[in-house]
All heavy atoms as an XYZ file, in Angstrom:
859
protein
N      16.096     38.318     -9.343
C      16.086     37.126     -8.342
C      14.608     36.715     -8.204
O      13.744     37.480     -7.742
C      16.657     37.519     -6.975
C      16.792     36.440     -6.079
C      17.877     35.570     -6.317
O      18.726     35.802     -7.057
N      17.885     34.354     -5.692
N      14.359     35.457     -8.575
C      13.040     34.927     -8.555
C      12.973     34.518     -7.024
O      13.792     33.756     -6.526
C      12.889     33.740     -9.434
C      11.510     33.065     -9.218
C      12.965     34.208    -10.846
N      11.700     34.652     -6.489
C      11.372     34.091     -5.169
C      10.277     33.163     -5.293
O       9.310     33.465     -6.005
C      11.056     35.239     -4.140
C      12.308     36.162     -3.882
C      11.953     37.063     -2.777
O      10.845     37.488     -2.428
N      13.001     37.486     -1.895
N      10.394     32.017     -4.661
C       9.344     31.081     -4.655
C       8.786     30.774     -3.165
O       9.596     30.561     -2.295
C       9.903     29.697     -5.156
C      10.490     29.805     -6.535
C      11.175     28.506     -6.905
C       9.478     30.085     -7.632
N       7.415     30.828     -3.082
C       6.862     30.764     -1.795
C       5.934     29.472     -1.749
O       4.950     29.547     -2.529
C       6.097     31.982     -1.301
C       5.485     31.740      0.040
C       7.105     33.136     -1.282
N       6.261     28.436     -1.003
C       5.490     27.214     -0.949
C       4.496     27.268      0.075
O       4.741     27.969      1.197
C       6.368     26.123     -0.830
C       7.364     25.862     -1.840
C       8.746     25.568     -1.449
O       9.042     26.019     -0.279
O       9.510     24.980     -2.198
N       3.379     26.497      0.066
C       2.442     26.371      0.986
C       1.698     25.092      0.861
O       1.783     24.485     -0.168
C       1.454     27.516      1.250
O       0.818     27.618     -0.070
N       1.010     24.629      1.880
C       0.166     23.498      1.770
C       0.650     22.114      2.409
O      -0.076     21.161      2.425
N       1.826     22.212      3.048
C       2.310     20.978      3.720
C       1.580     20.762      4.990
O       0.811     21.541      5.398
N       1.902     19.612      5.620
C       1.139     19.323      6.825
C       1.275     17.950      7.122
O       2.050     17.115      6.610
N       0.570     17.466      8.192
C       0.425     16.094      8.658
C      -0.808     15.500      8.177
O      -1.916     16.070      8.296
C       0.469     16.076     10.214
C       0.237     14.773     10.783
C       1.389     13.744     10.512
C       0.139     14.969     12.375
N      -0.720     14.308      7.527
C      -1.941     13.688      7.119
C      -1.759     12.161      7.359
O      -0.691     11.642      7.428
C      -2.127     13.920      5.532
C      -0.993     13.338      4.722
C      -3.477     13.475      5.080
N      -2.816     11.426      7.505
C      -2.843      9.998      7.568
C      -2.546      9.316      6.285
O      -2.899      9.797      5.185
C      -4.100      9.469      8.178
C      -4.300      9.911      9.681
C      -5.491      9.364     10.354
O      -6.437      8.984      9.706
N      -5.423      9.195     11.599
N      -2.130      8.061      6.285
C      -2.035      7.197      5.142
C      -3.387      7.184      4.348
O      -4.351      6.941      4.991
C      -1.535      5.808      5.630
O      -0.355      5.841      6.101
C      -1.458      4.869      4.297
N      -3.235      7.376      3.167
C      -4.405      7.421      2.147
C      -4.991      8.766      1.987
O      -5.889      8.937      1.228
N      -4.503      9.783      2.812
C      -5.021     11.130      2.712
C      -4.492     11.908      1.496
O      -3.705     11.428      0.603
N      -4.892     13.179      1.474
C      -4.533     14.030      0.355
C      -3.985     15.352      0.889
O      -4.422     15.837      1.918
C      -5.668     14.185     -0.635
O      -6.159     13.040     -1.201
N      -3.066     15.977      0.108
C      -2.635     17.299      0.287
C      -2.466     17.912     -1.029
O      -2.061     17.266     -1.996
C      -1.288     17.327      1.163
C      -1.344     17.116      2.581
C       0.013     16.985      3.158
C      -2.133     18.133      3.409
N      -2.592     19.360     -1.061
C      -2.180     19.970     -2.214
C      -1.215     21.139     -1.921
O      -1.328     21.933     -0.957
C      -3.455     20.636     -2.955
C      -3.117     21.290     -4.191
C      -4.271     21.883     -4.953
N      -4.549     23.227     -4.594
C      -5.268     24.076     -5.359
N      -5.518     23.817     -6.601
N      -5.504     25.322     -4.825
N       0.003     20.916     -2.577
C       1.008     21.972     -2.359
C       0.878     23.086     -3.413
O       0.561     22.831     -4.592
C       2.413     21.338     -2.423
C       2.672     20.179     -1.652
C       4.065     19.633     -1.849
C       2.420     20.497     -0.092
N       1.243     24.240     -2.984
C       1.196     25.404     -3.936
C       2.544     26.186     -3.872
O       3.192     26.113     -2.895
C       0.130     26.450     -3.622
O      -1.119     25.813     -3.545
N       3.001     26.726     -5.032
C       4.149     27.479     -5.010
C       3.974     28.644     -5.939
O       3.632     28.538     -7.080
C       5.282     26.603     -5.540
S       6.802     27.565     -5.983
N       4.048     29.811     -5.311
C       3.912     31.163     -6.064
C       5.140     31.736     -6.356
O       6.027     31.909     -5.440
C       2.916     32.115     -5.369
C       2.707     33.418     -6.128
C       1.747     34.245     -5.466
O       1.157     33.959     -4.358
O       1.397     35.385     -6.027
N       5.410     32.158     -7.609
C       6.734     32.665     -8.036
C       6.578     34.192     -8.209
O       5.491     34.667     -8.672
C       7.232     32.042     -9.288
N       7.643     34.879     -7.858
C       7.735     36.438     -8.175
C       8.255     36.551     -9.554
O       8.728     35.591    -10.243
C       8.449     37.047     -7.055
O       9.882     36.556     -7.163
N       8.149     37.734    -10.052
C       8.803     38.110    -11.280
C       8.001     37.699    -12.520
O       6.782     37.473    -12.392
N       8.623     37.907    -13.597
C       7.976     37.719    -14.832
C       8.314     36.533    -15.829
O       8.066     36.552    -17.005
C       8.100     39.134    -15.754
O       9.549     39.299    -15.978
N       9.247     35.693    -15.252
C       9.668     34.564    -16.077
C       8.891     33.171    -15.876
O       9.103     32.205    -16.484
C      11.157     34.179    -15.699
C      12.013     35.498    -16.169
C      11.339     33.818    -14.220
N       7.876     33.235    -15.001
C       7.233     31.963    -14.746
C       6.697     31.230    -15.911
O       6.771     30.157    -16.060
C       6.056     32.266    -13.667
C       5.225     31.015    -13.298
C       5.715     30.276    -12.257
C       4.101     30.695    -13.953
C       4.988     29.098    -11.887
C       3.411     29.596    -13.589
C       3.852     28.824    -12.506
N       6.035     32.093    -16.779
C       5.335     31.568    -17.906
C       6.243     30.749    -18.887
O       5.815     29.799    -19.567
C       4.720     32.666    -18.804
C       3.438     33.218    -18.033
O       3.150     32.883    -16.967
N       2.798     34.067    -18.775
N       7.538     31.034    -18.848
C       8.446     30.420    -19.791
C       9.372     29.396    -19.134
O      10.371     28.771    -19.583
C       9.278     31.398    -20.679
C      10.179     32.261    -19.660
C       8.397     32.185    -21.512
C      11.077     33.162    -20.439
N       9.102     29.215    -17.744
C      10.082     28.314    -17.000
C       9.559     26.856    -16.900
O       8.247     26.741    -16.870
C      10.225     28.923    -15.660
N      10.464     26.067    -16.715
C      10.022     24.715    -16.239
C       9.890     24.691    -14.759
O      10.763     25.136    -14.056
C      11.201     23.631    -16.650
C      10.632     22.220    -16.446
C      11.722     21.305    -16.005
N      12.065     21.377    -14.597
C      12.732     20.572    -13.808
N      13.248     19.473    -14.361
N      13.081     20.843    -12.602
N       8.862     24.120    -14.308
C       8.561     24.149    -12.789
C       8.683     22.686    -12.357
O       8.249     21.786    -13.082
C       7.214     24.661    -12.448
C       7.060     26.149    -12.915
S       8.238     27.230    -12.132
C       7.867     27.028    -10.400
N       9.213     22.530    -11.195
C       9.301     21.132    -10.656
C       9.116     21.200     -9.045
O       9.214     22.106     -8.497
N       8.789     19.949     -8.641
C       8.667     19.684     -7.243
C       9.663     18.551     -6.946
O       9.676     17.559     -7.511
C       7.278     19.192     -6.867
C       6.173     20.281     -6.821
C       5.365     20.625     -7.726
C       5.940     21.168     -5.778
N       4.584     21.632     -7.360
C       4.929     22.110     -5.970
C       6.545     21.355     -4.370
C       4.445     23.125     -5.251
C       6.070     22.352     -3.664
C       5.146     23.183     -4.020
N      10.483     18.925     -6.005
C      11.486     17.872     -5.453
C      11.097     17.551     -4.015
O      10.444     18.313     -3.379
C      12.895     18.476     -5.546
C      13.461     18.648     -6.944
C      13.015     19.629     -7.787
C      14.473     17.810     -7.342
C      13.485     19.849     -9.057
C      15.025     18.039     -8.534
C      14.518     19.048     -9.415
O      15.115     19.135    -10.709
N      11.632     16.500     -3.529
C      11.577     16.216     -2.096
C      12.864     15.665     -1.604
O      13.575     14.940     -2.304
C      10.311     15.211     -1.892
C      10.596     13.817     -2.407
C       9.224     13.018     -2.295
N       9.352     11.607     -2.831
C       8.347     10.781     -2.906
N       7.104     11.218     -2.511
N       8.484      9.539     -3.409
N      13.026     15.785     -0.262
C      14.205     15.152      0.441
C      13.782     14.685      1.755
O      13.199     15.410      2.562
C      15.272     16.301      0.530
C      16.453     15.738      1.118
C      17.761     16.656      0.982
O      17.533     17.902      0.787
N      18.918     16.087      1.010
N      13.921     13.384      1.903
C      13.724     12.752      3.095
C      14.887     12.683      3.971
O      16.000     12.715      3.532
C      13.172     11.342      2.881
N      14.837     12.472      5.318
C      15.973     12.465      6.103
C      16.997     11.367      5.835
O      16.603     10.067      5.480
C      15.364     12.184      7.474
C      14.115     12.623      7.426
C      13.522     12.507      6.034
N      18.210     11.704      5.561
C      19.251     10.886      5.175
C      19.228     10.350      3.711
O      20.125      9.533      3.268
N      18.359     10.963      2.871
C      18.343     10.729      1.431
C      18.663     11.920      0.603
O      18.521     13.161      1.130
C      16.925     10.196      1.191
C      16.664      8.807      1.848
C      15.270      8.257      1.236
C      15.027      6.846      1.906
N      13.762      6.237      1.295
N      18.951     11.619     -0.602
C      19.138     12.711     -1.568
C      17.931     13.398     -2.058
O      16.809     12.695     -2.038
C      19.979     12.160     -2.759
C      21.429     11.818     -2.519
C      22.170     11.512     -3.764
O      21.660     10.953     -4.753
N      23.523     11.688     -3.740
N      18.024     14.596     -2.434
C      16.796     15.271     -3.014
C      16.542     14.626     -4.295
O      17.317     14.243     -5.142
C      17.165     16.701     -3.183
C      15.875     17.571     -3.557
C      16.221     19.048     -3.506
N      16.638     19.486     -2.264
C      16.822     20.849     -1.973
N      16.589     21.784     -2.898
N      17.156     21.166     -0.709
N      15.228     14.351     -4.586
C      14.759     13.709     -5.847
C      13.632     14.524     -6.487
O      12.847     15.215     -5.862
C      14.247     12.288     -5.652
C      12.960     12.154     -4.732
C      12.466     10.790     -4.756
O      12.791      9.997     -5.598
O      11.505     10.467     -3.849
N      13.643     14.499     -7.782
C      12.666     15.094     -8.501
C      11.297     14.175     -8.471
O      11.367     13.107     -8.765
C      12.971     15.230    -10.013
C      12.068     15.864    -10.994
C      11.627     17.250    -10.563
C      12.565     15.814    -12.447
N      10.391     14.902     -8.035
C       8.975     14.132     -7.901
C       8.226     14.333     -9.132
O       7.705     13.357     -9.689
C       8.238     14.746     -6.735
C       6.896     14.108     -6.612
C       8.930     14.543     -5.457
N       8.116     15.668     -9.653
C       7.301     15.880    -10.827
C       7.797     17.266    -11.460
O       8.265     18.100    -10.730
C       5.829     16.025    -10.512
N       7.566     17.325    -12.762
C       7.938     18.604    -13.338
C       6.917     18.880    -14.459
O       6.157     18.018    -14.877
C       9.290     18.464    -13.977
O       9.363     17.668    -15.049
N       6.844     20.150    -14.810
C       5.833     20.612    -15.845
C       6.625     21.676    -16.641
O       7.148     22.657    -16.056
C       4.557     21.072    -15.341
C       3.544     21.457    -16.290
C       4.690     22.140    -14.248
C       2.110     21.567    -15.923
N       6.513     21.478    -17.965
C       7.204     22.535    -18.849
C       6.300     23.714    -19.077
O       5.007     23.667    -18.653
C       7.576     21.950    -20.222
O       6.404     21.748    -20.902
C       8.481     20.640    -20.109
N       6.789     24.740    -19.685
C       6.013     25.870    -20.026
C       4.889     25.524    -20.903
O       3.763     26.164    -20.907
C       6.867     27.012    -20.665
O       7.485     26.546    -21.904
N       5.081     24.547    -21.738
C       3.901     23.979    -22.546
C       3.015     23.023    -21.950
O       1.931     22.629    -22.666
N       3.269     22.659    -20.722
C       2.301     21.763    -20.001
C       2.682     20.282    -20.009
O       1.960     19.501    -19.569
N       3.814     19.921    -20.623
C       4.308     18.588    -20.475
C       4.691     18.170    -19.089
O       5.393     18.961    -18.550
C       5.319     18.281    -21.552
O       4.978     18.448    -22.879
N       4.305     17.010    -18.726
C       4.567     16.624    -17.291
C       5.446     15.291    -17.229
O       5.346     14.591    -18.165
C       3.310     16.439    -16.551
O       2.572     15.416    -17.199
C       2.542     17.709    -16.517
N       6.182     15.234    -16.186
C       6.898     14.003    -15.914
C       6.728     13.732    -14.490
O       6.559     14.676    -13.592
C       8.473     14.183    -16.125
O       9.083     15.104    -15.324
C       8.611     14.482    -17.595
N       6.842     12.370    -14.139
C       6.705     11.992    -12.689
C       7.653     10.953    -12.436
O       7.903     10.073    -13.248
C       5.260     11.468    -12.386
C       4.108     12.420    -12.547
C       3.535     12.644    -13.878
C       3.688     13.260    -11.599
C       2.517     13.508    -14.035
C       2.703     14.130    -11.779
C       2.136     14.250    -12.993
O       1.145     15.198    -13.171
N       8.086     10.898    -11.152
C       8.966      9.709    -10.660
C       8.004      8.654    -10.532
O       6.740      8.688    -10.278
C       9.693     10.088     -9.464
O      10.603      9.069     -9.170
C       8.770     10.193     -8.312
N       8.540      7.267    -10.798
C       7.597      6.153    -10.878
C       6.760      6.055     -9.588
O       5.669      5.515     -9.593
C       8.442      4.883    -11.221
C       9.012      4.803    -12.469
O       8.344      5.570    -13.441
O       9.939      4.042    -12.756
N       7.433      6.273     -8.384
C       6.741      6.027     -7.243
C       5.480      6.795     -6.920
O       4.665      6.455     -6.063
C       7.598      6.179     -6.080
O       8.036      7.508     -5.924
N       5.288      7.848     -7.696
C       4.123      8.777     -7.488
C       3.070      8.657     -8.677
O       2.150      9.416     -8.620
C       4.509     10.194     -7.150
C       5.506     10.336     -6.073
C       5.056     10.913     -8.414
N       3.432      8.049     -9.655
C       2.461      7.983    -10.936
C       1.163      7.520    -10.569
O       1.116      6.347     -9.840
C       3.268      7.129    -12.052
C       4.377      7.925    -12.645
C       4.998      7.036    -13.769
C       6.196      7.671    -14.533
N       6.835      6.780    -15.561
N       0.247      8.119    -10.950
C      -1.186      7.764    -10.729
C      -1.665      8.309     -9.324
O      -2.922      8.090     -9.025
N      -0.863      8.853     -8.549
C      -1.220      9.406     -7.263
C      -1.073     10.914     -7.116
O      -1.824     11.582     -6.547
C      -0.332      8.755     -6.124
C      -0.599      7.293     -6.028
C       0.040      6.744     -4.743
N       1.574      7.013     -4.655
C       2.183      7.527     -3.728
N       1.453      8.095     -2.676
N       3.409      7.724     -3.778
N      -0.007     11.404     -7.742
C       0.263     12.949     -7.776
C       0.024     13.476     -9.082
O       0.233     12.937    -10.193
C       1.730     13.039     -7.432
C       2.172     12.767     -5.973
C       1.290     12.135     -5.104
C       3.419     13.156     -5.517
C       1.728     11.792     -3.795
C       3.835     12.821     -4.278
C       3.009     12.146     -3.480
N      -0.418     14.811     -9.012
C      -0.659     15.494    -10.379
C      -0.048     16.922    -10.178
O      -0.307     17.629     -9.244
C      -2.127     15.621    -10.634
O      -2.760     14.361    -10.716
C      -2.351     16.415    -11.962
N       0.775     17.237    -11.099
C       1.369     18.666    -11.106
C       0.614     19.361    -12.119
O       0.315     18.907    -13.199
C       2.861     18.529    -11.492
C       3.555     19.928    -11.236
C       3.163     18.025    -12.857
C       5.052     19.922    -11.292
N       0.458     20.609    -11.871
C      -0.335     21.575    -12.705
C       0.197     23.032    -12.577
O       0.820     23.336    -11.461
C      -1.818     21.512    -12.528
O      -2.095     21.943    -11.175
N      -0.145     23.948    -13.376
C       0.332     25.346    -13.324
C      -0.793     26.230    -13.728
O      -1.652     25.860    -14.616
C       1.652     25.554    -14.026
C       1.455     25.315    -15.483
C       2.903     25.313    -16.197
N       3.555     26.541    -16.098
C       4.959     26.689    -16.218
N       5.669     25.622    -16.558
N       5.468     27.841    -16.072
N      -0.722     27.438    -13.127
C      -1.727     28.478    -13.490
C      -0.840     29.670    -13.805
O      -0.358     30.301    -13.004
C      -2.733     28.790    -12.423
C      -3.792     29.855    -12.748
O      -3.517     30.682    -13.575
O      -4.804     29.810    -12.102
N      -0.584     29.985    -15.051
C       0.369     31.020    -15.433
C      -0.236     32.391    -15.124
O       0.420     33.367    -14.841
C       0.639     30.933    -16.998
C       1.536     29.679    -17.331
O       2.288     29.270    -16.504
N       1.442     29.301    -18.632
N      -1.575     32.514    -15.100
C      -2.137     33.791    -14.680
C      -1.856     34.145    -13.255
O      -1.808     35.319    -12.824
C      -3.583     33.760    -14.907
N      -1.579     33.129    -12.425
C      -1.330     33.235    -11.024
C       0.094     33.086    -10.680
O       0.533     33.107     -9.466
C      -2.203     32.403    -10.170
C      -3.744     32.680    -10.280
C      -4.511     31.812     -9.361
C      -6.084     32.148     -9.453
N      -6.837     31.186     -8.619
N       0.955     32.673    -11.671
C       2.349     32.483    -11.294
C       2.494     31.379    -10.259
O       3.312     31.429     -9.419
C       3.149     33.750    -10.827
C       3.610     34.595    -12.027
O       3.203     34.426    -13.112
N       4.634     35.521    -11.754
N       1.693     30.357    -10.447
C       1.629     29.373     -9.358
C       1.685     27.955     -9.892
O       0.987     27.676    -11.023
C       0.368     29.508     -8.531
O       0.363     30.852     -7.889
C       0.309     28.478     -7.377
N       2.377     26.947     -9.358
C       2.419     25.687     -9.653
C       1.893     24.889     -8.505
O       2.097     25.326     -7.296
C       3.840     25.244    -10.036
C       4.865     25.343     -8.850
C       3.833     23.741    -10.527
N       1.167     23.792     -8.830
C       0.458     22.995     -7.771
C       1.008     21.610     -7.696
O       1.474     21.075     -8.873
C      -0.997     23.000     -7.915
C      -1.538     24.326     -7.972
C      -1.877     24.986     -9.122
C      -1.867     25.051     -6.778
C      -2.411     26.287     -9.269
C      -2.456     26.268     -6.854
C      -2.768     26.851     -8.048
O      -3.297     28.140     -8.058
N       0.914     20.822     -6.666
C       1.160     19.461     -6.558
C       0.008     18.865     -5.876
O      -0.042     19.008     -4.615
C       2.463     18.996     -6.045
C       2.893     17.584     -6.037
C       3.086     17.135     -7.551
C       4.204     17.310     -5.295
N      -0.822     18.203     -6.545
C      -2.038     17.476     -5.919
C      -1.387     16.100     -5.519
O      -1.088     15.327     -6.438
C      -3.173     17.432     -6.707
C      -4.392     16.680     -6.137
C      -4.964     17.332     -4.881
O      -5.175     18.538     -4.881
N      -5.204     16.549     -3.797
N      -1.487     15.764     -4.150
C      -1.095     14.463     -3.731
C      -2.112     13.609     -3.093
O      -2.727     14.099     -2.111
C       0.133     14.798     -2.692
C       1.256     15.580     -3.222
S       2.651     15.672     -2.061
C       1.896     16.566     -0.806
N      -2.475     12.577     -3.695
C      -3.490     11.673     -3.332
C      -2.920     10.318     -2.820
O      -1.821     10.021     -3.127
C      -4.511     11.500     -4.383
C      -5.260     12.718     -4.737
O      -5.474     13.659     -3.918
N      -5.612     12.804     -6.027
N      -3.766      9.521     -2.091
C      -3.290      8.187     -1.713
C      -1.903      8.260     -1.009
O      -1.013      7.404     -1.363
C      -3.356      7.197     -2.742
O      -4.700      7.108     -3.379
N      -1.657      9.217     -0.139
C      -0.471      9.465      0.376
C       0.053      8.210      1.344
O      -0.790      7.589      1.869
C      -0.292     10.688      1.219
C      -0.249     11.975      0.439
C      -0.740     13.138      1.177
C       1.063     12.110     -0.064
N       1.308      7.972      1.273
C       1.904      6.877      1.927
C       2.986      7.387      2.878
O       3.485      8.375      2.663
C       2.661      5.917      0.845
C       1.686      5.370     -0.137
C       2.536      4.531     -1.149
C       1.555      4.012     -2.293
N       2.279      3.159     -3.287
N       3.351      6.612      3.949
C       4.416      7.072      4.826
C       5.695      7.357      4.132
O       6.481      8.233      4.514
C       4.516      5.861      5.773
C       3.229      5.243      5.779
C       2.736      5.367      4.444
N       6.060      6.612      3.040
C       7.288      6.830      2.228
C       7.277      8.172      1.481
O       8.217      8.527      0.955
C       7.629      5.713      1.360
C       6.553      5.280      0.442
C       5.724      4.034      0.950
O       5.408      4.087      2.387
O       5.469      3.179      0.281
N       6.072      8.897      1.424
C       6.059     10.215      0.836
C       6.509     11.310      1.808
O       6.636     12.452      1.471
C       4.607     10.502      0.371
C       4.168      9.604     -0.708
O       4.997      9.301     -1.692
O       2.951      9.181     -0.692
N       6.780     10.837      3.021
C       7.130     11.910      4.125
C       8.524     12.565      3.724
O       9.503     11.710      3.459
C       7.311     11.249      5.518
O       5.966     10.791      5.920
C       7.891     12.181      6.499
N       8.587     13.775      3.643
C       9.728     14.518      3.242
C       9.560     15.976      3.249
O       8.308     16.448      3.528
C      10.197     14.165      1.816
N      10.537     16.709      3.004
C      10.471     18.160      2.855
C      10.369     18.334      1.275
O      11.148     17.775      0.597
C      11.593     19.100      3.360
C      11.463     20.435      3.016
C      11.741     18.883      4.817
N       9.267     19.029      0.843
C       9.013     19.231     -0.548
C       9.446     20.729     -1.028
O       9.145     21.652     -0.251
C       7.547     18.984     -0.801
C       7.218     17.531     -0.864
C       7.110     16.690      0.229
C       6.902     16.924     -2.018
C       6.888     15.469      0.235
C       6.534     15.647     -2.069
C       6.581     14.842     -0.845
O       6.206     13.508     -0.919
N      10.210     20.740     -2.089
C      10.840     21.871     -2.539
C      10.214     22.320     -3.959
O      10.246     21.414     -4.919
C      12.377     21.926     -2.629
C      12.964     21.748     -1.252
C      13.177     20.531     -0.777
C      13.275     22.879     -0.496
C      13.884     20.287      0.369
C      13.964     22.674      0.817
C      14.244     21.384      1.177
O      14.959     21.268      2.406
N       9.866     23.607     -4.089
C       9.513     23.985     -5.475
C      10.843     24.546     -6.181
O      11.674     25.101     -5.587
C       8.571     25.243     -5.259
S       8.073     25.982     -6.785
N      10.733     24.266     -7.543
C      12.020     24.619     -8.323
C      11.486     25.376     -9.585
O      10.548     24.900    -10.169
C      12.799     23.374     -8.663
C      13.853     23.611     -9.674
O      13.725     23.401    -10.865
N      14.914     24.006     -9.272
N      12.189     26.411     -9.868
C      12.015     27.030    -11.190
C      13.175     27.070    -12.015
O      14.339     27.365    -11.387
C      11.514     28.519    -10.930
C      11.270     29.381    -12.143
C      10.136     30.352    -11.778
C      12.451     30.099    -12.714
N      13.102     26.579    -13.196
C      14.370     26.394    -13.890
C      14.215     27.245    -15.310
O      13.369     26.808    -16.193
C      14.694     24.961    -14.300
C      15.890     24.700    -15.169
C      16.304     23.202    -15.262
N      16.774     22.858    -13.879
C      17.025     21.528    -13.642
N      16.848     20.657    -14.548
N      17.497     21.200    -12.388
N      15.108     28.198    -15.527
C      15.122     28.898    -16.777
C      16.643     29.230    -16.864
O      17.019     30.295    -16.476
C      14.164     29.983    -16.835
C      14.412     30.849    -18.172
C      14.425     30.932    -15.535
C      13.245     31.733    -18.397
N      17.382     28.239    -17.370
C      18.831     28.436    -17.378
C      19.545     28.032    -16.098
O      20.283     27.196    -15.966
N      19.059     28.702    -15.055
C      19.526     28.476    -13.717
C      18.387     28.145    -12.773
O      17.294     28.278    -13.176
C      20.382     29.643    -13.105
C      19.605     30.947    -12.968
S      20.530     32.344    -12.452
C      20.888     31.827    -10.781
N      18.685     27.541    -11.605
C      17.586     27.105    -10.709
C      17.419     28.137     -9.589
O      18.308     28.640     -9.099
C      18.065     25.766    -10.067
C      18.015     24.580    -11.176
O      17.135     24.583    -11.985
O      18.836     23.644    -10.962
N      16.138     28.188     -9.319
C      15.691     28.919     -8.130
C      14.774     27.965     -7.320
O      14.154     27.136     -7.811
C      14.836     30.108     -8.442
O      15.586     31.068     -9.181
N      14.984     28.084     -5.923
C      14.347     27.098     -5.000
C      13.507     27.883     -3.939
O      13.832     28.878     -3.494
C      15.398     26.261     -4.211
C      16.225     25.395     -5.168
C      17.491     25.827     -5.744
C      15.940     24.060     -5.547
N      17.925     24.609     -6.538
C      16.934     23.670     -6.409
C      14.858     23.273     -5.268
C      17.029     22.456     -6.987
C      14.845     21.951     -5.828
C      15.983     21.524     -6.712
N      12.376     27.144     -3.608
C      11.631     27.649     -2.461
C      12.274     27.113     -1.217
O      13.290     26.532     -1.222
N      11.655     27.574     -0.135
C      12.229     27.243      1.169
C      11.848     25.945      1.647
O      12.506     25.323      2.732
C      11.670     28.300      2.282
C      10.221     28.073      2.870
C       9.156     28.440      1.862
O       9.352     28.843      0.735
N       7.934     28.261      2.305
N      10.974     25.266      1.130
C      10.614     23.849      1.388
C       9.421     23.829      2.357
O       9.232     24.867      3.222
N       8.574     22.858      2.245
C       7.417     22.589      3.146
C       7.315     21.206      3.589
O       7.577     20.304      2.687
C       6.024     23.087      2.464
O       5.034     22.935      3.310
C       5.756     22.261      1.144
N       7.163     20.944      4.860
C       7.179     19.655      5.299
C       5.861     18.808      5.102
O       4.733     19.401      5.349
C       7.356     19.686      6.877
C       7.439     18.273      7.520
C       8.573     17.413      7.209
O       9.745     17.921      7.241
N       8.413     16.110      6.885
N       6.000     17.743      4.678
C       4.803     16.705      4.369
C       5.110     15.489      5.222
O       6.218     14.892      5.057
C       4.602     16.320      2.984
C       3.610     15.245      2.791
C       4.214     17.542      2.141
N       4.221     15.187      6.064
C       4.411     14.000      7.017
C       3.148     13.196      6.903
O       1.940     13.588      7.144
C       4.629     14.447      8.563
O       5.735     15.256      8.627
C       4.755     13.237      9.378
N       3.481     11.902      6.484
C       2.332     10.917      6.401
C       2.415      9.979      7.489
O       3.369      9.191      7.453
C       2.281     10.276      5.026
C       1.073      9.349      4.869
C       2.356     11.415      3.953
N       1.453      9.847      8.391
C       1.483      8.931      9.465
C       0.821      7.697      9.028
O      -0.155      7.595      8.213
C       0.694      9.585     10.655
O      -0.616      9.686     10.356
N       1.388      6.575      9.675
C       0.804      5.260      9.333
C      -0.267      4.803     10.290
O      -0.571      5.478     11.197
C       1.928      4.157      9.414
O       2.563      4.227     10.581
């Protein structure tokens, strides 16, 4: 059973930055696809960004140019650097590890004030 522990959420003003981190337990991190999802109140969970084991990345259109996903395989950690934050980025952000099946973190709240 993989465990994912997220950190780095918080309250920030519009235009500010935050960096989320997610550390995974176990030995499958290096071969897993990692993703960051978010869920705002009353909305469905959406994929924000993903990164494959080989380093290929994808982003949802609304965060392109503002968010950057990266991974450090030596630390079993994936990051989400979020710049130029907007109120519509407010959500609970979840780390996801996918290797056949999905594992999820507990979520971390990001609140962007206007």
